[in-house]
C-alpha positions in Angstrom: -75.2 -62.7 71.2 -74.7 -66.3 70.2 -75.9 -69.4 72.1 -76.0 -69.1 75.9 -74.2 -72.4 76.2 -71.0 -71.8 78.2 -69.0 -74.1 75.8 -69.9 -71.7 73.0 -67.6 -69.1 74.5 -63.8 -68.7 73.8 -62.3 -66.0 75.9 -58.6 -65.5 75.0 -55.7 -63.0 75.0 -53.0 -62.4 72.4 -49.5 -62.1 73.9 -46.3 -61.2 72.0 -43.1 -59.2 71.9 -43.6 -55.8 70.3 -43.6 -55.8 66.5 -44.4 -59.5 66.2 -47.6 -58.6 64.4 -50.1 -58.9 67.3 -52.1 -55.9 66.3 -52.3 -57.0 62.7 -53.4 -60.4 63.8 -56.1 -58.9 66.0 -57.4 -56.9 63.1 -57.6 -60.0 60.9 -59.4 -62.0 63.5 -62.0 -59.3 63.8 -62.2 -59.1 60.0 -62.7 -62.9 59.7 -65.3 -62.7 62.4 -67.2 -59.9 60.7 -66.6 -57.4 63.5 -64.9 -55.0 61.1 -65.0 -54.6 57.3 -61.7 -53.1 56.5 -58.3 -54.0 58.0 -55.9 -51.1 58.3 -52.2 -51.7 58.3 -50.5 -50.4 61.5 -47.4 -48.4 60.8 -45.3 -46.3 63.0 -46.5 -43.1 61.4 -48.4 -41.7 58.5 -51.1 -44.3 58.2 -54.5 -43.4 57.1 -56.3 -46.3 58.8 -55.6 -47.3 62.4 -56.0 -50.6 64.1 -59.4 -50.7 65.7 -57.9 -51.8 69.0 -55.4 -49.0 69.2 -57.5 -45.9 70.1 -55.2 -43.9 72.4 -53.3 -41.0 70.8 -49.8 -42.2 71.8 -50.7 -45.7 70.4 -51.6 -44.2 67.1 -48.4 -42.1 67.0 -46.1 -45.0 67.8 -48.0 -47.9 66.3 -47.8 -49.8 69.5 -50.5 -51.1 72.0 -50.2 -49.8 75.5 -53.7 -50.6 76.8 -55.7 -53.7 76.9 -58.7 -53.7 74.6 -61.7 -56.1 74.6 -63.3 -57.1 71.4 -66.1 -59.6 70.7 -66.8 -61.4 67.5 -68.8 -64.5 66.3 -67.9 -67.2 63.8 -69.5 -70.6 63.2 -71.8 -70.4 66.2 -69.0 -69.6 68.7 -68.6 -66.3 70.5 -65.0 -65.1 70.8 -64.0 -62.6 73.4 -60.6 -61.3 72.4 -58.5 -59.4 75.0 -55.7 -57.6 73.2 -52.9 -57.0 75.7 -50.1 -54.4 75.6 -47.1 -55.6 73.8 -44.7 -53.3 75.6 -43.0 -54.7 78.7 -43.6 -51.5 80.7 -47.3 -52.4 80.8 -46.8 -55.9 82.3 -49.2 -55.1 85.2 -52.1 -54.5 82.8 -51.2 -57.6 80.8 -51.0 -59.7 84.0 -54.5 -58.6 85.2 -55.9 -59.1 81.7 -54.6 -62.7 81.8 -56.6 -63.3 84.9 -59.8 -62.8 82.8 -59.0 -65.3 80.0 -59.3 -69.0 79.5 -56.6 -69.4 76.9 -54.0 -67.4 75.0 -52.5 -67.0 71.6 -48.7 -66.5 71.6 -47.5 -64.7 68.5 -43.9 -65.3 67.4 -42.0 -63.5 64.6 -40.7 -66.2 62.2 -37.5 -64.3 61.8 -36.8 -63.6 65.4 -38.2 -66.5 67.4 -38.9 -66.3 71.1 -38.0 -62.8 72.4 -37.7 -61.5 75.9 -41.2 -60.1 76.4 -42.8 -63.2 74.9 -41.0 -65.4 77.4 -42.1 -63.2 80.3 -45.7 -63.3 79.3 -45.5 -67.0 78.8 -44.3 -67.4 82.3 -47.3 -65.4 83.5 -49.6 -67.8 81.6 -47.8 -70.7 83.1 -48.4 -69.4 86.6 -52.1 -69.3 85.9 -52.2 -72.6 83.9 -53.4 -70.7 80.9 -53.2 -73.0 77.8 -51.5 -71.5 74.8 -51.8 -71.8 71.0 -48.7 -70.5 69.1 -49.0 -68.5 65.9 -45.7 -68.2 64.1 -46.2 -65.1 62.0 -44.6 -63.6 58.9 -43.7 -66.9 57.2 -44.1 -65.2 53.8 -40.9 -63.3 54.6 -37.4 -64.5 55.0 -37.1 -66.2 58.4 -35.7 -69.0 60.5 -36.1 -72.6 59.6 -39.5 -74.0 60.8 -37.9 -76.9 62.6 -35.5 -74.5 64.4 -38.5 -72.4 65.6 -40.4 -75.4 66.9 -37.3 -76.8 68.6 -36.8 -73.4 70.3 -40.4 -73.4 71.6 -39.9 -76.9 72.9 -36.5 -76.2 74.6 -37.0 -72.6 75.9 -40.5 -73.0 77.1 -40.4 -76.7 78.0 -43.5 -77.4 75.9 -44.4 -80.2 73.6 -45.2 -78.8 70.1 -47.8 -80.0 67.7 -47.8 -78.3 64.3 -51.2 -78.1 62.7 -50.1 -76.8 59.4 -46.8 -76.3 57.5 -45.4 -73.5 55.2 -44.5 -74.4 51.7 -41.2 -72.5 51.4 -40.5 -69.1 53.0 -39.8 -65.6 51.9 -39.5 -65.3 48.2 -40.0 -69.0 47.8 -43.3 -69.0 49.9 -46.0 -71.0 48.0 -48.7 -71.5 50.6 -49.8 -73.4 53.7 -50.5 -77.1 54.0 -52.9 -78.3 56.7 -51.4 -81.4 58.2 -54.8 -82.7 59.5 -57.3 -81.7 56.8 -54.8 -82.1 53.8 -55.9 -78.8 52.4 -53.5 -76.4 50.6 -54.1 -72.7 50.9 -52.5 -70.9 48.0 -51.7 -67.2 47.2 -54.3 -65.4 45.1 -51.8 -64.8 42.3 -51.4 -61.0 42.8 -48.3 -59.1 43.7 -49.3 -59.1 47.4 -49.2 -62.9 47.6 -52.3 -62.7 49.8 -54.2 -65.8 50.6 -56.5 -67.0 47.8 -58.0 -70.3 47.0 -58.0 -73.6 48.9 -57.3 -76.9 47.3 -58.5 -80.2 48.9 -55.9 -83.0 48.5 -56.0 -86.7 49.3 -52.7 -86.4 51.2 -49.2 -85.3 51.1 -48.5 -87.7 48.2 -51.3 -86.4 46.0 -49.9 -86.0 42.5 -51.7 -82.7 42.1 -49.3 -81.1 44.6 -46.6 -80.7 42.0 -48.8 -78.7 39.7 -49.9 -76.5 42.5 -46.6 -75.5 44.1 -44.0 -76.7 41.6 -41.5 -79.6 41.7 -39.2 -78.0 44.2 -42.0 -76.8 46.5 -43.7 -80.3 46.4 -40.5 -82.1 47.2 -39.6 -79.7 50.0 -43.1 -80.0 51.6 -43.3 -83.8 51.4 -39.9 -84.1 53.0 -40.5 -81.5 55.8 -44.1 -82.6 56.5 -43.0 -86.2 56.9 -40.3 -85.2 59.4 -42.7 -82.9 61.3 -45.4 -85.5 61.6 -42.9 -88.1 62.8 -40.8 -85.9 65.0 -43.3 -83.8 66.9 -46.2 -84.6 69.2 -49.7 -85.3 67.9 -52.2 -82.8 69.2 -53.6 -84.1 72.5 -56.4 -81.6 73.7 -56.0 -82.7 77.3 -52.2 -82.0 77.3 -52.9 -78.6 75.6 -55.5 -77.6 78.2 -53.1 -78.7 81.0 -50.5 -76.3 79.6 -48.0 -79.1 78.7 -48.4 -78.8 74.9 -48.9 -76.0 72.4 -50.6 -76.4 69.0 -48.6 -74.4 66.4 -50.1 -72.6 63.5 -47.8 -71.1 60.8 -49.1 -68.1 59.0 -49.0 -64.5 57.8 -51.5 -62.2 59.5 -50.9 -59.5 57.0 -51.6 -61.7 54.0 -54.4 -63.7 55.7 -52.5 -67.0 55.8 -53.3 -69.2 58.8 -55.8 -66.8 60.4 -58.8 -69.1 59.7 -56.7 -72.1 60.9 -56.1 -70.2 64.2 -59.8 -69.5 64.7 -60.7 -73.1 63.9 -58.1 -74.3 66.4 -59.5 -72.0 69.1 -63.0 -73.3 68.4 -62.0 -76.9 68.4 -59.4 -77.1 71.2 -59.4 -74.0 73.4 -61.2 -74.5 76.7 -64.7 -73.0 77.4 -65.1 -70.8 80.5 -63.0 -72.3 83.3 -63.3 -72.4 87.1 -62.0 -69.2 88.7 -60.0 -69.0 92.0 -61.9 -67.3 94.8 -62.5 -67.2 98.6 -64.1 -69.1 100.3 -64.3 -71.5 97.4 -63.5 -71.5 93.7 -66.3 -70.5 91.4 -67.4 -72.9 88.6 -69.1 -71.6 85.5 -72.2 -73.7 86.1 -72.9 -72.0 89.4 -76.5 -70.6 89.3 -76.0 -67.1 90.6 -74.1 -64.3 88.8 -70.5 -63.6 89.9 -67.7 -61.7 88.3 -64.7 -59.5 88.9 -63.3 -56.3 87.5 -59.9 -56.8 85.9 -59.6 -53.4 84.1 -60.9 -49.9 84.3 -60.5 -47.5 81.3 -61.2 -43.8 81.4 -61.9 -41.6 78.4 -62.3 -44.3 75.7 -64.6 -41.6 74.3 -63.0 -38.3 75.5 -66.0 -36.3 74.4 -68.1 -38.0 77.0 -65.5 -38.3 79.7 -66.6 -41.9 80.2 -65.1 -44.5 82.5 -65.7 -48.2 81.8 -65.0 -51.1 84.2 -64.4 -54.4 82.4 -66.0 -57.3 84.2 -65.4 -61.0 83.5 -68.6 -63.0 84.0 -67.7 -66.1 86.0 -71.0 -67.8 86.6 -74.8 -67.4 86.2 -76.9 -65.6 83.6 -76.4 -61.9 83.7 -79.3 -59.7 82.8 -79.3 -56.0 82.1 -80.7 -54.0 85.0 -79.9 -56.5 87.7 -78.4 -55.4 90.9 -75.0 -56.9 92.0 -73.3 -56.5 95.3 -69.8 -55.0 95.4 -68.2 -57.3 97.9 -65.5 -54.9 99.2 -68.2 -52.3 100.2 -71.3 -54.4 100.6 -73.2 -51.9 98.4 -75.7 -53.0 95.7 -75.0 -51.6 92.2 -77.6 -51.5 89.5 -76.1 -52.5 86.1 -78.4 -50.6 83.8 -76.2 -50.0 80.7 -73.8 -52.9 80.3 -71.8 -52.9 77.1 -70.4 -55.4 74.7 -67.5 -54.3 72.5 -67.2 -55.1 68.8 -63.9 -53.5 67.9 -64.6 -49.8 68.6 -68.4 -50.3 68.2 -70.5 -50.8 71.3 -73.8 -52.6 71.9 -76.0 -52.8 74.9 -75.6 -56.2 76.6 -79.1 -57.4 77.5 -77.7 -60.8 78.6 -74.2 -62.2 79.2 -72.9 -65.6 80.2 -69.8 -67.1 81.8 -66.7 -66.2 79.8 -68.2 -63.0 78.5 -66.7 -59.6 79.1 -69.0 -56.7 79.7 -68.2 -53.0 80.2 -69.9 -51.2 83.1 -70.0 -47.4 82.9 -69.3 -45.9 86.3 -67.8 -42.9 87.9 -65.1 -44.2 90.2 -67.3 -46.7 92.0 -65.7 -49.8 90.6 -62.0 -50.6 90.9 -59.6 -53.2 89.6 -59.9 -56.3 91.8 -63.5 -55.7 92.8 -65.8 -58.8 93.0 -69.5 -58.4 92.1 -72.0 -61.1 93.2 -75.7 -61.7 92.9 -76.0 -63.9 95.9 -73.6 -65.2 98.5 -70.4 -63.2 98.8 -67.2 -64.5 97.1 -63.9 -62.7 96.6 -62.0 -63.5 93.5 -58.2 -63.8 94.0 -55.1 -63.4 92.0 -55.6 -59.8 90.8 -52.8 -58.0 92.6 -51.2 -54.5 92.5 -47.5 -54.7 91.9 -44.9 -52.6 93.7 -43.7 -49.8 91.3 -40.1 -49.9 90.0 -40.1 -46.1 89.3 -41.3 -43.4 91.7 -41.7 -39.8 90.4 -43.5 -36.6 91.2 -45.6 -34.7 88.7 -44.7 -31.1 88.0 -47.7 -28.9 87.1 -47.1 -26.3 84.4 -50.2 -24.2 85.5 -50.8 -24.1 89.2 -54.5 -23.2 88.6 -55.0 -26.7 87.1 -54.2 -28.6 90.4 -57.8 -29.9 90.7 -57.7 -31.3 87.1 -54.3 -32.9 87.9 -55.7 -34.6 91.0 -58.7 -35.9 89.0 -56.5 -37.2 86.2 -54.0 -38.9 88.5 -56.9 -40.5 90.4 -58.6 -41.7 87.2 -55.4 -43.3 85.9 -54.6 -44.9 89.3 -58.1 -46.4 89.2 -57.3 -47.8 85.7 -54.1 -49.4 87.0 -52.0 -47.3 84.6 -50.1 -45.8 87.5 -50.2 -46.0 91.3 -50.7 -43.1 93.6 -49.1 -42.7 97.0 -49.7 -39.9 99.6 -46.7 -39.3 101.9 -47.6 -38.9 105.6 -45.3 -35.8 105.5 -45.6 -33.4 102.6 -48.5 -32.6 100.3 -47.1 -33.7 97.0 -48.4 -37.1 95.7 -46.0 -39.6 94.3 -46.7 -41.5 91.1 -45.4 -45.1 90.8 -45.0 -47.0 87.6 -43.4 -50.2 86.4 -41.7 -48.8 83.3 -40.7 -45.5 81.7 -43.2 -45.7 78.9 -46.0 -45.5 81.5 -44.7 -42.0 82.4 -44.8 -41.0 78.8 -48.4 -42.2 78.5 -49.3 -40.4 81.7 -48.0 -37.0 80.4 -49.5 -37.6 76.9 -52.9 -38.4 78.4 -52.8 -35.5 80.8 -52.5 -33.2 77.8 -54.8 -35.0 75.4 -57.7 -35.9 77.8 -57.5 -33.4 80.7 -55.8 -30.4 79.0 -53.2 -30.4 81.8 -49.6 -29.3 81.0 -47.3 -31.3 83.3 -43.9 -32.8 83.5 -42.1 -35.4 85.5 -39.5 -34.7 88.2 -37.4 -36.9 90.5 -38.8 -38.3 93.8 -36.7 -38.7 96.9 -37.6 -42.4 96.8 -36.6 -45.2 94.5 -38.8 -48.1 95.4 -41.7 -49.0 97.6 -43.2 -52.0 99.5 -46.5 -52.6 101.3 -46.3 -53.0 105.0 -48.1 -55.5 107.2 -47.6 -57.3 110.5 -49.3 -59.8 112.7 -49.0 -57.4 115.6 -50.7 -54.1 114.8 -48.8 -52.3 117.6 -45.4 -53.2 116.0 -46.6 -51.9 112.6 -47.8 -48.7 114.2 -44.5 -48.2 116.1 -42.6 -48.6 112.9 -44.8 -46.1 111.1 -44.3 -43.5 113.8 -40.5 -44.0 113.8 -40.2 -43.7 110.1 -42.9 -41.2 109.2 -40.8 -39.3 106.5 -40.5 -42.6 104.6 -44.2 -43.7 105.0 -47.0 -43.2 102.5 -50.5 -44.5 102.0 -51.9 -46.0 98.8 -55.4 -45.1 97.5 -56.9 -47.6 100.0 -55.1 -46.2 102.9 -52.7 -49.1 103.2 -49.2 -48.2 104.6 -46.3 -48.2 102.2 -42.6 -48.0 103.0 -40.7 -45.7 100.6 -37.0 -46.5 100.3 -34.3 -44.3 98.8 -32.7 -47.3 97.2 -32.7 -51.1 97.1 -30.0 -51.3 99.8 -32.1 -49.3 102.3 -35.1 -51.5 101.5 -33.1 -54.7 102.1 -31.4 -53.3 105.3 -34.7 -52.2 106.8 -36.5 -55.5 106.0 -33.7 -57.5 107.5 -33.8 -55.4 110.7 -37.6 -55.4 111.1 -38.3 -59.1 111.2 -41.8 -58.6 112.7 -42.9 -56.8 109.6 -43.6 -58.0 106.1 -42.4 -55.9 103.2 -44.4 -57.1 100.2 -44.1 -56.4 96.4 -47.8 -57.3 95.7 -51.0 -56.5 97.3 -54.6 -57.7 96.7 -57.6 -55.7 97.7 -59.6 -57.3 100.5 
């Protein structure tokens, strides 16, 4: 790995609406960082080369990302830990938990469509956690909206100041390149039919006479006019305001054609924050704390189906991690020897001998580590803000072959550990209930049951529509309620009581009547 200095780490996520080009941008960042040597175009079907971050069968079939991947690359003495999040809204839980592990985010916006629904939702999650955002406006080589309209929409809809770092010279068929508003460099197409990025020309400024010869009279006139307006009408980049979440630097580009990708990496290196202080109990954890601390934000089973592996992803928050050291699992008090920690370079893996704050390591384990676990070298701390969310869809799983019931139980437990689904055991009845946030999660569940566990299964209705965790200051009142409502009570995987309601009306009615109880939509592990 690169320098151990914490400020040499940039741990960030990419957020976007589906089809904005997030996976392509991920590939190009890895390509520019030397983590891969061939970028494959991700298409809905029939492609010969797959995105290195989309390894799951259903992802390859649909050309979408439904899991969070972790990838590390190095460039210019900086180590980048890139957390690629699901673009589909049905996987908002996984995305939320991933955003707990990053110090900044890149928001990808389609130049033709502007801010879309999922983009706005993910932005709000970032705002809740004060995650600073750099905006990448993608596909400027295609016909799209006016750059000023896009910047104004970001400012108005997201209530952010915008600071453009570069500017497109024309759009669509009239696209001639990108002009860097700070360095006064012009990135030009390479002259082939693909209009991919080619040579860079250094200019003295926007009034340089060479500009006309490089982009033509019309292109030069348009660029001078628009750049002058942009520089005068929008904020100058203030790193403090950006890191406070009040301003977003904006990079225009085309991930597919390599325009703006290097500008984005440079902006991350120059402005994105190094490892930040993490919220915890009894006190927040700073990256300069001497002992090793970290938390598990994701568990992924069967990344390599041939080995039936299970990897827990841990964010290092403080200290110098060394391979083979023992860390205490705060929730159980048990010491765990981390003998084979992993760094991820696209789909390639490398043993992690050392790791520092901001790094993400993979810990192979067999169901010992769970999402939300805190691991410490010394004094116990519990990291906060990594909740489970109440499911919006409750279903039962119908098994095609009754002899595969053990495999089904294993598979459901595995995926509940990952956070893909939640699993509830009713107090009355033997059939477990699966809870998810969105319909696509059910499709992923069935697809993975078949592909990874050789289990033929289907989904059938549950008698319940929604669920809430139960708690009360008076344990006796909680127990009385459970005894009186046993047919509607289940336990989650930790044994915590859950009220299962037939519909939203029943949930509201019960919550209004039982004022001594709390019906909560989120729950953090103790």
